[in-house]
C-alpha positions, 0 to 999 in steps of 0.5 A: 104344645108344640107341633113340628114341622118337617119341609124335605126340598130337593137341595136343603130341609127345613124344621119349624116348631109351631104354638096351637095358635100357629106361631113360630117358635123355632125353626132350622135350615140345611142344605144338601147337594145334589149328585150327577155320577154321569152326565145327566143323572141326578141323585140325591144319597138319602142317609146325607138327607137324613142326617140333615133331617135328624140335625134340623130336628135337633137344632129346632128342639134345642132353641124352643123353649115352650111345652113338650111337643106334641107330634110331628108331619111333614111335607116333602117334593115328590117323585124321588124314591129310596129303595130300601131293604127289611132291615132299612138299609139303603140300596141305591140313591134317590133318582130326582124327577129331573134325571131322564132316566125311566124314559124309555122304560115307560114306552110300554105303558104307552103301547098297552094301556095309553095316556088317556087310560093311565090319566083316568087311572092316576089323574097324570098324563104318562111323564117320565119324571115319575117314580114309576118310571125309575124303578122300572129302570132300578128293576132292568138295569140293576136287578139285584137291587130291585130283588133286594128291596123291600120297599121303595120310600118317598121322602115322605114315607122314608123321613117318618119311617126312619123317626119309627114309622111304618111304611105309610104314604099319604095319597097327595105323595103317592099321586106322584108315583104314576102308579096310585088310582086316585079315586079308589085311593089305592095302587093301580094293579093295572098300570103295576101289572103293565110294568111287573112292579109288585105292589107290596114295594109301595108304602100302604097309603092313607089320608093324610093328617093320618096318624101313622106311629109314634116316633122310636125311643132311640131317636127321641133320645138322639133328637132331644124330644119326649117319647110318645111323639105322634107321627102323622102322615104330611103330603107333597108340598104344594097340597101341602101349601095349599092347606096352609094357606086355608085353600079348604074349598073350591074356587080359591087357589094359593100362588106361591111366588117364588123362584118358581110360581105355582097356582094350586087350586081345590076342588070337589070331585076329580077333574080328568077331562081331555083338556087336563091332557092337552094342558099338562094339570095333574089331579091330585087329593088334597090333604083335605078329605075328598078334596083334589087340587091341580098344579099349574106353574111357570119355572121362571118367577122370582128368578126373572126378578133375580135375572133383572137384578144380576144383569142390570141392577147394579145402581140399584145394588149399590145403594140398597147396599149402602142404604141397608134395604131390600134392594128388590124394593128399589127395583119394583120402585122404580118400575113404570107405572103404566102397562109396558109397551113390551112384552118378556116370554118369562121361558129364560127356564124352559115353559111348564104348564100348560105348555110342558116344553123344556125347549121354549126360550124367553124373549123381549118384544117391542124394544125401541131406543125409548124403552128405558130401565123402568119399562123393562121392570114393569116388563118383568113382573108382567110377564110372571102375571101374564104367564099364570093368565094363560094358566088360569085359562087353561085351568078355566077350559079344563073345568077348574074356577078360581075366583081368589088367589091367596099369594104367598112366597116372596113376591107376596110382600110386595104391594105393587106386585100383587095390585098389579097381578089383581089389575091383570088377572081381574081376580081377588088377590089375598096376601095373608099373615102365614110366613111358612105355607107348607110346614104350618099346612102339616102343622095343622095336619099334625094338630088336628091328629094331636086333638087341638083342632077338630078338623082341618077347617077349624085349623084353618079359620084359628091360624089364617088371617088376611093381612090385604086383600087386593081388588082390580081395577076395571079400566086396568084390567081391560086394557090388560085383557087386550094385551093378553091377546098379543102376549099369547102370540109371543110363545108359538112365535118363538118356538118356531125360530128355536125348534 
């Protein structure tokens, strides 16, 4: 039997069909554009996203030659919501998390409740990126649209609603609204009453993996799907990736090494310590029942290596094209063998956790006339690891501990990078047989809901295999521990210049 996993992102969507053994049988991807109707405003057109989702589903189904598809589930980015009326008509574009609207509107939450109380309820600090600020902006600036709105649907519940489900949102995605009580697993009247937003304007919250309906007959016919396909609640993209990497117990985390690097550890109970506020960590319900996750991330990870490629690696690009090999393999192969004597602060796109400083700048420290490309390459790779070491240290101060990192994404293809990560962090690093952790995560949810697996733990044990394990070299770990002390001095020094 087949399972269809959807991944809806900010700039594109993908449909992937898996068999019950976790093998990818077909896949399709389509991009869409972010809209900027005014300077600084960032929106998505929900009709275009829905059209793209239909296209990738139809294409992946056409290319799939296996037994019939039994269930669909979805991984989606968070925060952005689409207002729809009772007939399902879209009333306004989705306002993205990077849009500044909502910043003034959430001031009343600061005044009436304060950040500590909001963290206690929602697991998140007060921030305009979340859905609630955007909804209040619509309420105050577009009152007619707000009055007509039946539901504000985030993309996970929006797509499932369009496929035929009743409006339902899983706990992990609901936690991205800043209006959800993460311990009671329900919308917070205390927060919603503070801003005058009605609870029934949101979807009904459910545990990820719950069956929330069947595909509508008309949509099934249009997309080439059989009747009765189960619609299964998925989740926010990072918990989906964690589940797809087998993060179903505490002291383990997935390390998504993509353009942005994100470590997502799991733990058994909510962690709402003062350090979670201090270091800008959110506490979010996991897709495994009664567990939680948080996100520690760096905006400039794989993109830093891409910057090096585009700025310095002209010879490597020429050779890679001639030999038809991956240019990144050539670049990394030329990295200095010993630890670098220079540091790079990888804040080329600002700083993410624990600082959340969008004005922070990148820096390269310790250059001399003896510095060559091999040392800069090594410093680039070290920089991404140093930044995640800062996050791991802060997670431990907040009470969240990690013994094993499971690496996925583009960076996880490099043995050199993963061994370096083990040597620097002192942690066991594991690479997996997983090509797409996010969509595999929702396939695990859909497969469990449709009876293929007894639980997500059984799904993980059947579908996820360890590819290789990397253990730290104690001598190098000690060297990097000393260098890390110097690395941590760079951000405050650079910040003092670029105030």
